[in-house]
N, C-alpha and C positions, 0 to 999 in steps of 0.2 A: 636435672636435679643437681644442686651444689654438692660437692664432695666434702670430706673433712678438711680440705684445704680452704674451704669457703664456708662461712656461716651466713645463712639467710636469716635476716632479722626483720621482724615486722613490729610496728607499733600502731596501736589503734585505740581510740576512745570509742567505746561501744555503747554509750548513752544509757547505762543502767537499765531500769525497767520503765523508763519514761515513754510516753506515747501510748496509744491504744493497742498497738500490735507488737508488743515487745517479744512475745513468744515466736511470732513469725520472723521478727528481726533476728532473733537468736538462731533460728534455722539458717538464715542468710549468713550470719557470722560463722557458723560451723561450716557451711558450704564454701565460704571464701577461704577459710583456713585450709580445708582439704584441697582446694584448687591450687593454692599458691605454696603450700607445703613449707612453711618457715621452720627453721631449726629452733629459733628463739622468738618468743612473742611477748611483748609488753602490752597489757590491757589497762586502760584507765576507765573510770566510771563503770566499773564492773560490780556485780552484785554478789552478796553472800547472805545466806539464811541459816537458820538453826540446823537445817537438814543437809545443806550442801553449799556449793559455791558455783558460780558460772565457770570459773577456771576448771574445776573438776569435771563439770558437765561437758565442756568443750574438749578437754585434754583426753578423757578416757577413750573415746572411739578412735582417736588418732595415735594412741600409744605414747602420748606425751606425759611428762611429769609437770606438776604445777604447784604453785604456792600463791597465797593471797594474803594481803595485810591492809590494815587501815589504822587510823582514820585517813580519809582522803577527801578531796574536793570533787564536785561543788557541794553547796548546801542541798540537803534533801527537804522536801516539803515538811512543814511543821506537823501536819496531820496526814495520814495515809490517804492517797488519792483513790486507792482501790484496795480490795483485800490482798492483791498481789504485792502490795507495798508494805504490809504489816510486818514489823520486826525484820525488815530486809535492810542490810547495811550496804554501804558504798565503799569500795576498796580498789586498790591497784593490784595487778597480778603479773606473774611471769610464768609462761609455759615453756618447756624445754624438751628437745629431742633426747638430750642426755640427762642422767640423774642429777638431782639438785643436792649437792653436798650439805649445804646449810644456807640459812637466810636470816636476815635481821632487818629491823626497821631503824631508820634514822630520822628523827624529828626535824622538820624544816622551820626556819625562823618564821614567826607568825604572830600577829596581834590577836588572832582568834583565841577564844577560850580553849578550843581543842586544836592542837597543832597538827597539820597534815604531815604525813611521813613519806619518805622515799623508801621503797622496798629494795634491799640489796640482796642479791642472790649469787652464790658461788656454784657454778655449773661444772659438773665433772666431764669436761671435754677430754677426748683421748690425748690431747697434747698438754693437758694441765688445767688448773682452775681458770674458768672464764667468768669474770665478774660482770654482772648485768645489774643496772639500776633502772627502776621504773618509778616515775613520779608524775603528778599532775600539779602544776604551779598555780599560784594565785591568779585571779581573773578580775576582781573588783578594782575599778580605777582608783577608788579612795584608799586602797591598800597597795599602791604602787611601790612604796618603800619595801614592803614585805616581799613583793614580787621580785624585785631586784636582789634583795638579800637571799631569797631562795635559790636563784640561779647561781649566785656567787657561792653559796654553800654547796650546791651540787658540783660546781667546778672544783671546789676544794676537795670534796669527797672522792671524786673520780681521780684526781691527781694523787691523792693518798693511796687509793687502791692500786694505781698503776706502779707503785713502788713495792708491792707485795710479792708473794712467792709464785709468780707466773710470768711467762714470756708472752702471754696472749694479751691482746688489747682489752681495754675496759670499755663497755658499751653502756651508754645512757639512752634510754628511750622514754618518751613522754609527750603529753599534751602540755606545752609550755606557755600557751596562751599569749603569744607575742610573735610578730613577724621577724624575719631574719635580720632586718636592718635596725632593730630596736636595741637600746642599751641592755635590756634584759637578756637577749640572746647573745649579744656581743660579749657579755660577761662570760659566756661559755665558749664561744668560738675563738676567743683568744688563746684558749687552752686545749680545746678539743677540735676534731675534724668534723665538719658538717657533712654527713654522708650524701646528702642531696647534691651539694656542690661538687664534692670529690667524685661522685659517680656520674656527673653530667646529666642530672635529672632534667627531663623535658619541661620547658616552660617555667612558670612560677611555682608549680607544685602545690597549688591550693589544696588545703585539707579540710577547711570549714567553708563550704560553698553554698551560696544562695540558690544553686541549682537543686539542692535537696529541699523538698517541700517543707520539712519540719526543722530546718536549720534555724538557730536563734536569730531572728531579725534584729533584736536589740543589741546584739554583740558587735557594736560598731567598730571596736578596735581589732576584733578578731575575724570578722566575717570576710570571706573572699581573700583570705591570706593563708600562707603556710604557717601553721602554728603547732604542728606535730612533727617531732624530730627523732632521727637516729643520729646520735653523736658518738664519736669514737676517740679514744686516746690510746696511743701505742704504749706498751710497757717500756720499750726501748727502741732506739734506732729511728728509721724513717717513719713518717706518718703511714697509717694503715691504708691499703689500697682498696677502694670500693669499685667493684667491677660493674655493678648495675644498680640503679635505684629507680623506683617508679611509685606512682600513686595508684591505689586500687579504688576506682570510682564506679564499678559496675553495680547494677541492681541484681537482686536474686528474686526470681518470680515477680518481677516488676516493682520490688520494694527495696529501698536503700536499707541496708542492715543497721546503719547508724546515721547520726547527723554529721559525723566526721568521716572522711576517707582514711583508709589505712595507708601507711607508708611501708614499702619493702626495700631493703638494701642488702646486697650480696657483698660481704666483707671478706677479703682474702686475708688469711692468717699464716 
């Protein structure tokens, strides 16, 4: 287990309540969190209802704190596909081993009628405030200008947070819907450290894989690429050290918990 000198960060797009077996998949998500024991988790395509949220359901048995916020991407069906979809929203979430001091949303540039948000969380780490951002970026090809504007805004926001009242790094997690060689991601990696690269991740680190039976076959720009990221900016001094990073691609009871794989990074602070 990482100590307080290391923060284990996980990011995961958990595919809302899509598919016929979302309850079974949620069991798999919970089992994966329990097995890998992250200190901080960012979830995209998470659900929220009038009674509860996926963040609360997952956090409670693990003794974690949680917060969820929207609106976020992608588009939900115009009409509920099942009773389990009725009045259920789609959000981004942060779960944390340490208390959450406060959180807020930051609207991202968008041509959509409803602008998606980044969720910004100040975690009460023993060494000071630990700022964590969670976001899901644009994915439609015809909104490519929005996509680039969003990652530029995320880079600006992280840079601003890195000048605040903390010596700890700022962490950005998210489904950014672009490969690492794209201008969309390079708008971030000119300012932030890509944990996959810094931690010597094995192979290409694909997170949206055609090996998953229900992966979106029409997502030509994203399929079989690394599109989910842990990115870090140091508050001061040398770039943060990433001691390990890996993709979680296991099934649970023979079922993939999501159409995306999770990414885990151990960040030394």
